[in-house]
N, C-alpha and C positions, 0 to 999 in steps of 0.2 A: 595311369594317372599318377600313381605313387612314384613310378620310375621317372616321369617327367618332372615331378616336384623335386625329387632328389637331384636330378641334373641341374635344375634351375638354382637350387641351393649352392651347388658347386660353382656355377657360373657367377653367382653374386660374390662368392669367395674369390674368384679370379679377378672380378672387377675391383675388389678391395685390394688385392695384391698389386694390381697395376697402379692404383692410386698411391699406395705406399711407395712403390718403386719410383714413380714419377717425382715424389717428394724426397727421394734419397734416404728413406728410412729403412734400416735393417730389421728383418723380422723372420719368424717362422710361422707359417700358417698350417694349422692342423685341421683336417677335414673329418667331420662326422665321428667325433670321439666323445667328449663331454657334452658339447653342443654341436650344432650344424657346422659352424665356422668358429675357429679360435685363432686369435692373433697373439703370438708370443713375442713381445717387443724387447724385453730385458729379462733378467733372471727372476724378477719379482713383479713385472708389469704385464697384465694380460687383458685381453678383450674377448668376450664371449657373445655370439650372435645366434639367435633363433630366427630362421627365415620362414615367413608365412605368406603364401600367395593366395589371392582370391580373384575369381573371374566375375563375381557378381557382388552387388551391395555397394553402398556409397562409402562405407568405412569398416574398419576392423574394430570391433566393439569391446567395451570393458568386460562384458560377460565372456567373450571369446578368449580373452587372455587370462581370465581367472577361473574358467570352468574346467573341472577335472575330467568330466565325461567318463569314458571307459579306460582312461589311462591312469598311470600312477600319480602323475602330477599335472597341474595346469601348465600352460606356456610360461606364465610369470613365475610359478612355483619352481619349474625346472631351472630357470635362470637364478632365482633368488637363493636356492639352496647351495649354489656355488659360492655366493657371497657369505652365506651362513657358515660354510665349512672351511673358509680360508683364514689363515692367520693374519693377513694384511688386507682386509676388505677395501681399504682406501685405494689400493693399487689395482682394483678389479673394475673394469667397465662391463656392464651388462646391457644388452639391447635386443629388443624385438624389432625385426626388420620386415616391413610389409610393402606391397605395392598399393595398399589402401591407407588413407589417413586414419588416425585414431578417433574413435567416437566414445565419449565418456558417459557416465551415468545420467548426466543432464541432457543427453542427446546433442551435446556440442561437438561439432566436427572440426578437428584441427587440420583443415585442409590448406591453411596458409603457412604452416610450419613444417619444415622437413624433419626437425628433431625436437622431441619433447623430453625433458628430464622429469621423471614422475614426481619429484619433489615440488614441481611447479603446479601440479594439479590442485584443485581446491580441496578444502577440508573434507567435504562429503566423500569425494572419490578416494582420497588418501585413507580416511578412516575405514571405508569399506574394504579397500585393498589390504589394509593392516589386519582387519578381522579375518578375512579369508586366508591370508598367508599364515597367520598364527595358528589357525585351525588345521590347515593343510599340512604344514611343516612342523607342527607341535613346538612352536616357538613361544617362550614365555617373556622374553625381553623385548627390547625396542626393535621395530622394523625401520630400517634406514633406506630411504628411496634416493639418496644421493648417488650419482653415477649409475643410475638405472634409467634407461632411455627407451622411448618408442621412436623408431626412425621410419619415415615414409621415404623409400628410396625413389630416386628419379630414374633409375634403371628399369627397363622393361623386363619384368620377371616372368612374363608369359612367353615371350619370344626373345630371349636375351642374347642369342648367338650374334645377331647383326650388331647389337650394341657393343659387344666385346670386341669384335673385329674392327669396328669403328674406332674404339679406344686404342687398339693396337696401332692402327694406321696413323692416327693423329698424335700419338704419344710424343713424337719429336717434332711436332709442327713448329715451323719457324726456326729450326736449328740446322737447316741444310742437310738433313738426314732422312733417308727414305727406308721404310721397312719393305724388304723384298718378300714376295710370296706370303702375305699375311694370313691367307687361308691355311697354308701348310703350318705356319707357326702356331696358329690357333689350334689346329688338330693335335700337334705334338703336346701343346700345353694342356689341353683338355684330357688327352690320353693319360698324361702323367698325373693330373689331379684325380681323375677317375680311379686310377690304380691305387693311389694313396687312400682315397676315401673308402674303397671297397675292401681294404685289408682289415680283417676282423679278428686275427689271432691276438692273443695277449702279448704285451711287451714287458720286458723285465726291468727296464729303467728308462730315464728320460731321453737319453741319447738314442736308444732303440726306437722309442716312440716317434721322435723327429725323423729318423731314417725311414721308418715304415709308413707313418701317417702324415708326415709334414713335408712342406716345400718351403725352402728358404730363399731369401733375397739373392743369395749367390747363384742359385740355380737359374733364377729369372735373368740375372745379368749375363750368365753364360749362354743361355738360350737366345736372348736377343742379339748378342754379339755375332751369332751365326747368320742373322737375317738382316743386319744393318748395312746399308749402302751409303757411303759418305760422299758428299759433293766434292769434286776435285778442288774446289776453292778452299775447303778446310785444310787439305793436305798442303796446299801452297802457303796458306797463312801460317801453319805450324812451322813449315820450313823457313819462312821469312822471320818468324819470331826467334827461332833457334839461331839463324844466321846473324841476326842483329845482336842477340845476347852473347853469342860466343864467336864473334867475327874473327878474333885472333887465332882461334884454333878450330875453325869451322869444319875444314875437311876431315880432320881427325875425328871430330864428334860425329859427323855424318857417316863415316865408315863404321863407327861403333854401333850407332843406333839407326842406321839407314832403314833397315827392314821394318823396325817398329814404327818409324815415322811414316813410311809409305803405306803400311797396312793399318796404322793406328792400333793401339793396344786393344786386345779383345775385351778387356774389362770395360764395360760401358760406363761405369762410374768414373773411371779415369778419363774416358773420352769426353765426358761432360765437362770436366775441368779444362781440358784442352779447348773445347768449344767456347767456354766462358772467356778464356784468355784471348 
């Protein structure tokens, strides 16, 4: 069961990577280090996610996110101490991600909202959370619930494989681009993610951390470039665009970049720009 939960956490991370990739955002994703999933967007902007799956019950409750049990910290405490220990907490996004909606102290089930910022909760819930966190983390100052979220994911966290393959297949929908052998691509991606997540030795610096535990947007672009099949119409349109723009010296230009035009550059990001044009 623990192994399955671990794999599902990784697959949600892959889902997040695909979403960022589709939106053209550069990133590094770090697996199972400080949190289940970390998104490093810039030098000082980070997102941390704790993934929690449940097969039963109508919601993921207030007590479940604040109860320490036999662990060192509660789910919420594990997240909040990241904010507590950072120099720029305003640049940190924290989130609990679950396949179940949040259920607060009033037994109110937030099943109509995908994302709740904890600052939106009523005073009773915020006060109780504040009390619990101050005691758990030995905090004397203010508890800031800004940029701390509970997210009910629409992704199937119980059987997520098919959802991920579906996302891969439809990633370029409407762009005259086809993903060849999506199951093979999926396996390569999951193997790489698993290898990164399972690396447990210490790292000496940030660059080594990313190399050993992270996957960047450049890796995803390169991987997808090996599995993309372009419609012949795209190549023809690119040729016509070049011919029209450089008609006075078209033959020379085609001799210089012919192979690049026929194959279209391996960088998918650049290919998107060609498609837009």
